[in-house]
VEXSE-561529 format. One record per residue (C-alpha): residue in three letters; residue number from 1; x, y, z. Coordinates in steps of 0.001 Angstrom, whole numbers. Layout:
<nodes>
<node residu="ALA" num="NUM" X="X" Y="Y" Z="Z"/>
...
</nodes>
This chain:
<nodes>
<node residu="MET" num="1" X="-30411" Y="4071" Z="11480"/>
<node residu="ILE" num="2" X="-26427" Y="4385" Z="11162"/>
<node residu="LYS" num="3" X="-25103" Y="7910" Z="12490"/>
<node residu="LEU" num="4" X="-21397" Y="6950" Z="12286"/>
<node residu="ILE" num="5" X="-19113" Y="5430" Z="9584"/>
<node residu="ALA" num="6" X="-15460" Y="4382" Z="10458"/>
<node residu="ALA" num="7" X="-13104" Y="3049" Z="7455"/>
<node residu="ASP" num="8" X="-9441" Y="2186" Z="7663"/>
<node residu="MET" num="9" X="-7554" Y="3673" Z="4501"/>
<node residu="ASP" num="10" X="-4702" Y="1098" Z="3118"/>
<node residu="GLY" num="11" X="-6431" Y="-2004" Z="2222"/>
<node residu="THR" num="12" X="-9743" Y="-510" Z="2399"/>
<node residu="LEU" num="13" X="-10478" Y="2848" Z="1289"/>
<node residu="LEU" num="14" X="-7121" Y="2981" Z="-1097"/>
<node residu="ASN" num="15" X="-6921" Y="410" Z="-3753"/>
<node residu="SER" num="16" X="-3952" Y="-1294" Z="-4737"/>
<node residu="GLN" num="17" X="-2752" Y="1751" Z="-6280"/>
<node residu="LYS" num="18" X="-2694" Y="3497" Z="-3308"/>
<node residu="GLU" num="19" X="-5942" Y="5749" Z="-4789"/>
<node residu="LEU" num="20" X="-9027" Y="6641" Z="-3384"/>
<node residu="SER" num="21" X="-11990" Y="6332" Z="-4973"/>
<node residu="PRO" num="22" X="-13558" Y="9102" Z="-6964"/>
<node residu="ASN" num="23" X="-17177" Y="7887" Z="-5999"/>
<node residu="LEU" num="24" X="-16063" Y="8665" Z="-2499"/>
<node residu="PHE" num="25" X="-16328" Y="12091" Z="-2015"/>
<node residu="PRO" num="26" X="-19669" Y="12958" Z="-3288"/>
<node residu="LEU" num="27" X="-20514" Y="10033" Z="-1187"/>
<node residu="LEU" num="28" X="-19045" Y="11827" Z="1831"/>
<node residu="GLU" num="29" X="-21061" Y="15012" Z="680"/>
<node residu="GLU" num="30" X="-24353" Y="12935" Z="868"/>
<node residu="LEU" num="31" X="-23527" Y="11552" Z="4456"/>
<node residu="LYS" num="32" X="-22502" Y="15024" Z="6001"/>
<node residu="ASN" num="33" X="-26292" Y="16441" Z="4238"/>
<node residu="ARG" num="34" X="-27979" Y="13310" Z="5917"/>
<node residu="GLY" num="35" X="-25922" Y="14034" Z="9274"/>
<node residu="ILE" num="36" X="-24168" Y="10875" Z="9152"/>
<node residu="LEU" num="37" X="-20608" Y="11177" Z="10870"/>
<node residu="PHE" num="38" X="-17814" Y="9450" Z="8574"/>
<node residu="ALA" num="39" X="-14463" Y="8675" Z="10184"/>
<node residu="VAL" num="40" X="-11081" Y="7872" Z="8740"/>
<node residu="ALA" num="41" X="-9609" Y="5161" Z="11018"/>
<node residu="SER" num="42" X="-5884" Y="4478" Z="10192"/>
<node residu="GLY" num="43" X="-2514" Y="3705" Z="11278"/>
<node residu="ARG" num="44" X="-1172" Y="6655" Z="9429"/>
<node residu="GLN" num="45" X="-379" Y="10029" Z="10804"/>
<node residu="TYR" num="46" X="-3166" Y="12565" Z="11436"/>
<node residu="TYR" num="47" X="-1411" Y="15317" Z="9123"/>
<node residu="ASN" num="48" X="-1050" Y="12430" Z="6379"/>
<node residu="LEU" num="49" X="-4858" Y="11704" Z="6615"/>
<node residu="THR" num="50" X="-6097" Y="15581" Z="6591"/>
<node residu="LYS" num="51" X="-4043" Y="15809" Z="3263"/>
<node residu="GLU" num="52" X="-5666" Y="13094" Z="1888"/>
<node residu="PHE" num="53" X="-8888" Y="14736" Z="2737"/>
<node residu="ALA" num="54" X="-7804" Y="18053" Z="1905"/>
<node residu="GLY" num="55" X="-11263" Y="20170" Z="1134"/>
<node residu="VAL" num="56" X="-13319" Y="17923" Z="2743"/>
<node residu="ASN" num="57" X="-15205" Y="19037" Z="6053"/>
<node residu="GLY" num="58" X="-16811" Y="17449" Z="9003"/>
<node residu="LEU" num="59" X="-14575" Y="14626" Z="9142"/>
<node residu="SER" num="60" X="-13311" Y="12800" Z="12088"/>
<node residu="TYR" num="61" X="-9862" Y="11081" Z="12232"/>
<node residu="ILE" num="62" X="-8392" Y="8131" Z="14213"/>
<node residu="SER" num="63" X="-5001" Y="8158" Z="13634"/>
<node residu="GLU" num="64" X="-2038" Y="5998" Z="14799"/>
<node residu="ASN" num="65" X="-4022" Y="2937" Z="14998"/>
<node residu="GLY" num="66" X="-5874" Y="4420" Z="18018"/>
<node residu="GLY" num="67" X="-3475" Y="6509" Z="19404"/>
<node residu="MET" num="68" X="-5078" Y="9801" Z="18722"/>
<node residu="VAL" num="69" X="-8551" Y="10606" Z="18156"/>
<node residu="PHE" num="70" X="-9462" Y="14031" Z="16354"/>
<node residu="HIS" num="71" X="-13110" Y="15456" Z="16220"/>
<node residu="GLN" num="72" X="-14239" Y="18613" Z="14887"/>
<node residu="GLY" num="73" X="-10864" Y="19650" Z="14588"/>
<node residu="ASN" num="74" X="-9602" Y="19034" Z="18050"/>
<node residu="CYS" num="75" X="-7894" Y="16241" Z="19510"/>
<node residu="ILE" num="76" X="-10338" Y="14553" Z="21790"/>
<node residu="PHE" num="77" X="-7770" Y="11651" Z="22939"/>
<node residu="THR" num="78" X="-4212" Y="10924" Z="22948"/>
<node residu="ASP" num="79" X="-2379" Y="7886" Z="24394"/>
<node residu="GLU" num="80" X="1562" Y="8738" Z="25417"/>
<node residu="ILE" num="81" X="4179" Y="6372" Z="25927"/>
<node residu="PRO" num="82" X="6386" Y="7959" Z="28783"/>
<node residu="TRP" num="83" X="9860" Y="8863" Z="27302"/>
<node residu="GLU" num="84" X="11510" Y="6819" Z="29801"/>
<node residu="ASP" num="85" X="9523" Y="3537" Z="28403"/>
<node residu="LEU" num="86" X="10702" Y="4113" Z="24830"/>
<node residu="LYS" num="87" X="14281" Y="3283" Z="25177"/>
<node residu="ARG" num="88" X="14090" Y="-358" Z="25642"/>
<node residu="PRO" num="89" X="11665" Y="-1011" Z="23082"/>
<node residu="VAL" num="90" X="14054" Y="925" Z="20492"/>
<node residu="GLU" num="91" X="16883" Y="-435" Z="20993"/>
<node residu="LEU" num="92" X="15419" Y="-3842" Z="21114"/>
<node residu="ILE" num="93" X="13997" Y="-2792" Z="17734"/>
<node residu="GLN" num="94" X="17406" Y="-1733" Z="16475"/>
<node residu="LYS" num="95" X="19061" Y="-4878" Z="16688"/>
<node residu="ILE" num="96" X="16436" Y="-6695" Z="14183"/>
<node residu="PRO" num="97" X="17818" Y="-7072" Z="10596"/>
<node residu="ASN" num="98" X="15766" Y="-5059" Z="8210"/>
<node residu="ALA" num="99" X="13583" Y="-3348" Z="11138"/>
<node residu="LYS" num="100" X="13364" Y="533" Z="11106"/>
<node residu="PRO" num="101" X="11593" Y="2150" Z="13657"/>
<node residu="ILE" num="102" X="9666" Y="5690" Z="13553"/>
<node residu="LEU" num="103" X="8666" Y="7467" Z="16543"/>
<node residu="CYS" num="104" X="4951" Y="8852" Z="16115"/>
<node residu="GLY" num="105" X="4400" Y="12089" Z="18069"/>
<node residu="VAL" num="106" X="1726" Y="14870" Z="18197"/>
<node residu="LYS" num="107" X="3933" Y="17070" Z="16267"/>
<node residu="SER" num="108" X="5816" Y="14736" Z="13829"/>
<node residu="ALA" num="109" X="7328" Y="11627" Z="13405"/>
<node residu="TYR" num="110" X="11331" Y="10914" Z="13689"/>
<node residu="LEU" num="111" X="12959" Y="8777" Z="11744"/>
<node residu="SER" num="112" X="17098" Y="8132" Z="12079"/>
<node residu="LYS" num="113" X="19333" Y="9909" Z="9280"/>
<node residu="LEU" num="114" X="21215" Y="6380" Z="8857"/>
<node residu="ASP" num="115" X="17881" Y="3946" Z="8179"/>
<node residu="ALA" num="116" X="16391" Y="7233" Z="5802"/>
<node residu="SER" num="117" X="19547" Y="6649" Z="3612"/>
<node residu="ASP" num="118" X="17822" Y="3517" Z="2269"/>
<node residu="PRO" num="119" X="15590" Y="4998" Z="-462"/>
<node residu="GLU" num="120" X="12667" Y="2401" Z="213"/>
<node residu="VAL" num="121" X="12668" Y="3023" Z="4145"/>
<node residu="LEU" num="122" X="12152" Y="6772" Z="3215"/>
<node residu="ARG" num="123" X="9702" Y="6582" Z="770"/>
<node residu="ASN" num="124" X="7831" Y="4246" Z="3003"/>
<node residu="ALA" num="125" X="7774" Y="6533" Z="5568"/>
<node residu="LYS" num="126" X="6802" Y="9699" Z="3275"/>
<node residu="MET" num="127" X="4110" Y="7804" Z="2328"/>
<node residu="TYR" num="128" X="2404" Y="7545" Z="5760"/>
<node residu="TYR" num="129" X="4373" Y="10549" Z="7475"/>
<node residu="GLU" num="130" X="3561" Y="13521" Z="6004"/>
<node residu="ARG" num="131" X="5294" Y="15405" Z="9017"/>
<node residu="LEU" num="132" X="8478" Y="13253" Z="9243"/>
<node residu="LYS" num="133" X="11778" Y="14687" Z="10773"/>
<node residu="LEU" num="134" X="14938" Y="12952" Z="10019"/>
<node residu="VAL" num="135" X="17176" Y="13354" Z="12947"/>
<node residu="PRO" num="136" X="20690" Y="11938" Z="14302"/>
<node residu="ASP" num="137" X="18984" Y="10162" Z="17427"/>
<node residu="ILE" num="138" X="15130" Y="9555" Z="17339"/>
<node residu="LEU" num="139" X="15051" Y="8856" Z="21242"/>
<node residu="GLU" num="140" X="16836" Y="12346" Z="21606"/>
<node residu="ALA" num="141" X="14178" Y="13847" Z="19135"/>
<node residu="ALA" num="142" X="11370" Y="12286" Z="21355"/>
<node residu="LYS" num="143" X="11947" Y="14526" Z="24155"/>
<node residu="GLN" num="144" X="10697" Y="17298" Z="22407"/>
<node residu="ASP" num="145" X="7169" Y="15702" Z="21697"/>
<node residu="HIS" num="146" X="4330" Y="13652" Z="22876"/>
<node residu="ILE" num="147" X="4835" Y="9896" Z="21121"/>
<node residu="CYS" num="148" X="2011" Y="7659" Z="21030"/>
<node residu="LYS" num="149" X="3097" Y="4866" Z="18718"/>
<node residu="ILE" num="150" X="6486" Y="3336" Z="17549"/>
<node residu="ALA" num="151" X="6225" Y="2156" Z="14104"/>
<node residu="ILE" num="152" X="8600" Y="-322" Z="12552"/>
<node residu="PHE" num="153" X="9004" Y="-548" Z="8845"/>
<node residu="ASP" num="154" X="10484" Y="-4308" Z="8095"/>
<node residu="VAL" num="155" X="12538" Y="-4237" Z="4514"/>
<node residu="THR" num="156" X="11241" Y="-7798" Z="4365"/>
<node residu="LYS" num="157" X="8265" Y="-9586" Z="5862"/>
<node residu="ALA" num="158" X="7132" Y="-8168" Z="9361"/>
<node residu="GLU" num="159" X="4804" Y="-11389" Z="10317"/>
<node residu="GLN" num="160" X="8112" Y="-13467" Z="9520"/>
<node residu="ASN" num="161" X="10714" Y="-11393" Z="10612"/>
<node residu="THR" num="162" X="10012" Y="-8051" Z="13209"/>
<node residu="TYR" num="163" X="7063" Y="-9112" Z="14690"/>
<node residu="PRO" num="164" X="7942" Y="-12671" Z="16341"/>
<node residu="ALA" num="165" X="11110" Y="-11000" Z="17537"/>
<node residu="LEU" num="166" X="9279" Y="-8355" Z="19560"/>
<node residu="GLN" num="167" X="6735" Y="-11047" Z="21394"/>
<node residu="GLU" num="168" X="8396" Y="-10203" Z="24483"/>
<node residu="LEU" num="169" X="7451" Y="-6449" Z="24511"/>
<node residu="ASN" num="170" X="3949" Y="-7570" Z="25195"/>
<node residu="ARG" num="171" X="4431" Y="-8064" Z="28987"/>
<node residu="LYS" num="172" X="4389" Y="-4008" Z="28756"/>
<node residu="PHE" num="173" X="3240" Y="-2890" Z="25385"/>
<node residu="ARG" num="174" X="562" Y="-3798" Z="22740"/>
<node residu="VAL" num="175" X="3098" Y="-5164" Z="19720"/>
<node residu="LEU" num="176" X="363" Y="-5188" Z="16538"/>
<node residu="LEU" num="177" X="766" Y="-6444" Z="13150"/>
<node residu="SER" num="178" X="-667" Y="-3524" Z="11183"/>
<node residu="GLY" num="179" X="498" Y="-4426" Z="7369"/>
<node residu="GLU" num="180" X="2620" Y="-6498" Z="5354"/>
<node residu="GLN" num="181" X="5744" Y="-4786" Z="6112"/>
<node residu="TRP" num="182" X="4513" Y="-3106" Z="9304"/>
<node residu="VAL" num="183" X="4387" Y="-3511" Z="13179"/>
<node residu="ASP" num="184" X="3051" Y="-1274" Z="15722"/>
<node residu="VAL" num="185" X="4512" Y="-812" Z="19608"/>
<node residu="MET" num="186" X="1935" Y="1135" Z="21410"/>
<node residu="ASN" num="187" X="518" Y="1469" Z="25148"/>
<node residu="PRO" num="188" X="-1872" Y="-1994" Z="25950"/>
<node residu="GLU" num="189" X="-4710" Y="-307" Z="25573"/>
<node residu="VAL" num="190" X="-4703" Y="1627" Z="22368"/>
<node residu="ASN" num="191" X="-6371" Y="569" Z="19522"/>
<node residu="LYS" num="192" X="-9026" Y="1470" Z="16930"/>
<node residu="GLY" num="193" X="-11346" Y="-189" Z="18676"/>
<node residu="LYS" num="194" X="-11426" Y="1948" Z="21912"/>
<node residu="ALA" num="195" X="-11184" Y="4860" Z="19648"/>
<node residu="LEU" num="196" X="-13704" Y="4003" Z="17488"/>
<node residu="LYS" num="197" X="-15866" Y="4183" Z="21381"/>
<node residu="ALA" num="198" X="-14675" Y="7645" Z="22163"/>
<node residu="LEU" num="199" X="-16219" Y="8603" Z="18914"/>
<node residu="MET" num="200" X="-19633" Y="6812" Z="19457"/>
<node residu="ALA" num="201" X="-20063" Y="8218" Z="22771"/>
<node residu="ALA" num="202" X="-18990" Y="12071" Z="21274"/>
<node residu="ILE" num="203" X="-22008" Y="11897" Z="19229"/>
<node residu="GLN" num="204" X="-24266" Y="9392" Z="21329"/>
<node residu="ALA" num="205" X="-24230" Y="6398" Z="18852"/>
<node residu="THR" num="206" X="-24741" Y="3088" Z="19834"/>
<node residu="PRO" num="207" X="-22902" Y="-66" Z="18360"/>
<node residu="GLU" num="208" X="-26111" Y="-683" Z="16362"/>
<node residu="GLU" num="209" X="-25612" Y="2979" Z="14689"/>
<node residu="THR" num="210" X="-22266" Y="2291" Z="13661"/>
<node residu="MET" num="211" X="-20506" Y="781" Z="10539"/>
<node residu="ALA" num="212" X="-16887" Y="168" Z="10219"/>
<node residu="PHE" num="213" X="-14759" Y="-1257" Z="7410"/>
<node residu="GLY" num="214" X="-11362" Y="-2706" Z="7360"/>
<node residu="ASP" num="215" X="-8805" Y="-5587" Z="6047"/>
<node residu="TYR" num="216" X="-5790" Y="-6097" Z="8553"/>
<node residu="LEU" num="217" X="-5240" Y="-7042" Z="12453"/>
<node residu="ASN" num="218" X="-4787" Y="-3780" Z="13092"/>
<node residu="ASP" num="219" X="-9018" Y="-3240" Z="12761"/>
<node residu="TYR" num="220" X="-9480" Y="-6291" Z="14903"/>
<node residu="GLU" num="221" X="-11022" Y="-4566" Z="17606"/>
<node residu="MET" num="222" X="-12694" Y="-1723" Z="15774"/>
<node residu="MET" num="223" X="-14779" Y="-4899" Z="14114"/>
<node residu="GLN" num="224" X="-16051" Y="-6005" Z="17739"/>
<node residu="SER" num="225" X="-16851" Y="-2231" Z="18653"/>
<node residu="CYS" num="226" X="-19981" Y="-2319" Z="16125"/>
<node residu="TYR" num="227" X="-22545" Y="-4566" Z="14623"/>
<node residu="TYR" num="228" X="-22240" Y="-3493" Z="11170"/>
<node residu="SER" num="229" X="-18682" Y="-4516" Z="10988"/>
<node residu="TYR" num="230" X="-17358" Y="-5112" Z="7459"/>
<node residu="ALA" num="231" X="-14320" Y="-7158" Z="6390"/>
<node residu="MET" num="232" X="-13025" Y="-6263" Z="2974"/>
<node residu="ALA" num="233" X="-12649" Y="-9104" Z="588"/>
<node residu="ASN" num="234" X="-8874" Y="-8945" Z="407"/>
<node residu="ALA" num="235" X="-9144" Y="-8968" Z="4518"/>
<node residu="HIS" num="236" X="-6736" Y="-11094" Z="6695"/>
<node residu="PRO" num="237" X="-8448" Y="-14515" Z="7233"/>
<node residu="ASP" num="238" X="-8559" Y="-13435" Z="10850"/>
<node residu="LEU" num="239" X="-10348" Y="-10170" Z="10174"/>
<node residu="LYS" num="240" X="-13084" Y="-11879" Z="8477"/>
<node residu="ALA" num="241" X="-13693" Y="-14524" Z="10944"/>
<node residu="VAL" num="242" X="-14495" Y="-11731" Z="13647"/>
<node residu="SER" num="243" X="-16520" Y="-9553" Z="11592"/>
<node residu="ASN" num="244" X="-20178" Y="-9681" Z="10686"/>
<node residu="PHE" num="245" X="-20660" Y="-8431" Z="6998"/>
<node residu="GLN" num="246" X="-18434" Y="-8567" Z="4169"/>
<node residu="ALA" num="247" X="-17495" Y="-5824" Z="1586"/>
<node residu="LYS" num="248" X="-16272" Y="-6471" Z="-1953"/>
<node residu="SER" num="249" X="-12462" Y="-5864" Z="-2186"/>
<node residu="ASN" num="250" X="-10782" Y="-2580" Z="-2092"/>
<node residu="ASP" num="251" X="-10153" Y="-2788" Z="-5991"/>
<node residu="GLU" num="252" X="-14091" Y="-3344" Z="-6267"/>
<node residu="ASP" num="253" X="-14903" Y="230" Z="-4499"/>
<node residu="GLY" num="254" X="-16106" Y="-2346" Z="-1721"/>
<node residu="VAL" num="255" X="-16467" Y="378" Z="799"/>
<node residu="VAL" num="256" X="-18416" Y="2598" Z="-1312"/>
<node residu="LYS" num="257" X="-21008" Y="119" Z="-2818"/>
<node residu="ALA" num="258" X="-21723" Y="-966" Z="845"/>
<node residu="ILE" num="259" X="-22323" Y="2340" Z="1932"/>
<node residu="GLN" num="260" X="-24563" Y="3124" Z="-1066"/>
<node residu="GLN" num="261" X="-26540" Y="-348" Z="-544"/>
<node residu="MET" num="262" X="-26869" Y="926" Z="3245"/>
<node residu="LEU" num="263" X="-28204" Y="4247" Z="2227"/>
<node residu="GLN" num="264" X="-30713" Y="3178" Z="12"/>
<node residu="LYS" num="265" X="-32319" Y="831" Z="2844"/>
<node residu="ASN" num="266" X="-32476" Y="4005" Z="4720"/>
</nodes>
């Protein structure tokens, strides 16, 4: 019997046009009626996720790739990067061509006004961060908040540009390729898998009572945290290799169809 379902957003719940399936919302209501908790697990900001699911009650949220977890409206977990540890990675990122850092905090996300002058950078930042402040100096702005992640938007391709350039940070941080144009820098133990385990503990769900869906490498540990781990058909090959099952693609309503099949068996 499934007690908990977690699903990534981009490339998983969202189709290629960044749209949620209209079939998802009645399914969420059915899950609620059956006592099954649904958690949105994303690299996105909490405030962005709650906007996407406005009007839907009873959801839990794993945001910032596991940096913050909200359950029953309360933040049950956050993993802050101390301010004094932010300077070195930010300065390194700012030296990489086409790499634009965003500091992700509990109150807001912070992007420099200079970087925001590029329309593509600003458009992508606003896509993922509902609360976004444009500031002269992101490090100064961070003093007024609790930062749990540095997100880097790469105007080119993150896997070839920003990601290899930041590997030296792995001695102190976790450097994660989270999308074709995104890299995340977090405290070393932060990941969606650890966050999912926190939710599992909160509702006393076992790995065999938990489902998870993802498409990219920021979902890797989440796939390892439960038995019913589903990589989307459009997923990164390395994620498929660590997952126990495969769902249809994000453009084929893969998450909804897999959950419906599960409900028919229960």
